[in-house]
C-alpha positions in Angstrom: 0.0 0.0 -0.1 1.5 3.4 -1.0 1.6 6.1 1.2 -1.3 8.0 -1.0 -3.4 5.1 -0.3 -2.8 5.1 3.5 -3.7 8.9 3.5 -6.7 8.4 1.5 -8.0 5.8 3.8 -7.0 8.0 6.9 -8.8 11.1 5.6 -11.8 8.9 5.0 -12.2 7.7 8.3 -15.1 8.5 10.6 -13.0 10.0 13.5 -11.2 12.2 10.7 -14.6 13.5 9.2 -16.1 13.8 12.4 -13.3 16.0 13.8 -13.3 18.1 10.5 -17.2 18.7 10.9 -16.9 19.8 14.5 -14.1 22.1 13.7 -16.1 23.6 11.0 -19.0 24.1 13.1 -16.8 25.8 15.8 -14.9 27.9 13.3 -18.5 29.0 12.0 -19.4 30.2 15.6 -17.0 33.3 14.9 -16.6 33.8 18.7 -20.1 33.2 19.6 -20.5 31.0 22.7 -22.0 27.7 22.5 -23.6 25.3 25.1 -24.9 21.7 24.9 -22.4 21.0 22.1 -22.3 17.3 23.4 -26.2 16.9 23.0 -26.0 18.5 19.7 -23.5 16.3 18.1 -25.2 13.2 19.7 -28.6 14.4 18.3 -27.0 14.9 14.7 -24.8 11.6 14.7 -27.1 9.0 16.5 -30.0 9.0 14.2 -28.3 8.3 10.9 -26.1 5.7 12.7 -29.2 3.9 13.9 -30.9 4.3 10.4 -28.0 2.8 8.7 -27.4 -0.1 11.0 -31.2 -0.9 10.9 -31.1 -0.8 7.1 -27.8 -2.9 7.0 -29.5 -5.5 9.2 -32.9 -5.4 7.2 -34.8 -3.8 9.9 -33.7 -6.8 12.4 -33.5 -5.1 15.9 -31.6 -8.0 17.6 -28.8 -7.9 14.9 -28.7 -4.3 15.0 -28.4 -4.0 18.4 -25.7 -6.6 18.7 -23.8 -4.8 15.9 -24.1 -1.5 18.0 -23.1 -3.4 21.2 -26.3 -2.2 23.0 -29.3 -4.3 24.4 -32.2 -4.5 22.1 -34.4 -2.6 24.5 -31.9 0.3 24.6 -32.1 0.2 20.7 -35.9 0.2 20.9 -35.9 3.4 23.1 -33.4 5.2 21.0 -35.5 4.5 18.1 -38.6 5.7 19.5 -36.9 8.8 20.9 -35.8 9.7 17.4 -39.2 8.6 15.9 -37.6 6.3 13.8 -40.0 3.4 14.6 
């Protein structure tokens, strides 16, 4: 694997892209204060995570919960919370 291939994979990582998105958000604040950033980020990230994992597992909640490493009841609670059921 060349250095370019490694860098491309690194640039596509979830961690790198999340970091870039948060940095962009903070930069766009332009000195304004922000509160509740943790809840904001979770509220933006968790619903698409749940949707994609559910889709990947063909709506099988047991498999999706196992993939996420959470209890099926917790998954159902989160799906209801985000109105995804």
